[in-house]
N, C-alpha and C positions, 0 to 999 in steps of 0.2 A: 459576546466576547470580542467579536471582530468589529472593525470600524464601519464596514459597509455591508449591505445585504449580499453583494457579490463576493466579498471575502468570506462571509459566513457560509455561503453555499459551496464555495471552493473548499473550505475547511471540512464541511460535512462530507463531501464526496471523497476527499483524501482520507478522512478517518474511516469511512466504510471500506475503502480499499486496504488500508493498513490492517484493520480487523480481519478482513477476509484472508489476507496474506499470512498474518501471524497464526490464525487458526489452521490454515492449510499446512504451514510449516510444522506446527506442533502435532497435528493429527497424522502427518506423514512420518513423523519421527526423525526428521532431518536435524542434523547438527547445524550450528550456524555456519560452519565451514562448507558443509555439503549444500546447504541452502544458497550460500553465496555463489558457489560454482554453478548450480542449476539456474540461478536468477541472473547471472552475468554481472554480479556486483562484488564488492569486497566484503570480508567478514565483519569489519567494523560497521559497514552500511547495514548489514543484516541485524547487527546488535542495536543500532539506532531504531530500526524498524520494530524489533521485538520489544523495545522499551517505549514504543509509542511516540517517538519524536516526530510527529506529523509535520511540523514546520520545516523539517529538513528535506522533505520530498515534494516534488512537483507531481501534478496529475499525470503528466507524460511518463515520468519515471515509474510511478506506481502501476500504471497500465502496462508498461513494458515488463515489469516484474510479474504481474498477474499472468500475462500471456506466457512468459518463460516458465512459470510454474505449472503450465498446462491447464489453466483456467480460462474462462471467457467472461468478458464484461458486457453487460447489457445496460442500456440507458433508456429512460423514458423522460419526456419533458411534458409538463402540464402547467396550466395557469397557477399562479401563486395564490 
């Protein structure tokens, strides 16, 4: 779907973070308003997240929200 392998990898990483965040928000029973407060973003931003609008989020923004949610990101790099 993406034009380059780099864009595809970036999208893959962002989608994994979005999934982790939405699952965490849902399992914690947070409302969008309470999630926004905890994550340091606006409620419309959480709405975008919950609707899977991956293209609206950078890796940096998603990592910041993951950490604000009390989670930890681990990364591994290997040959393609």
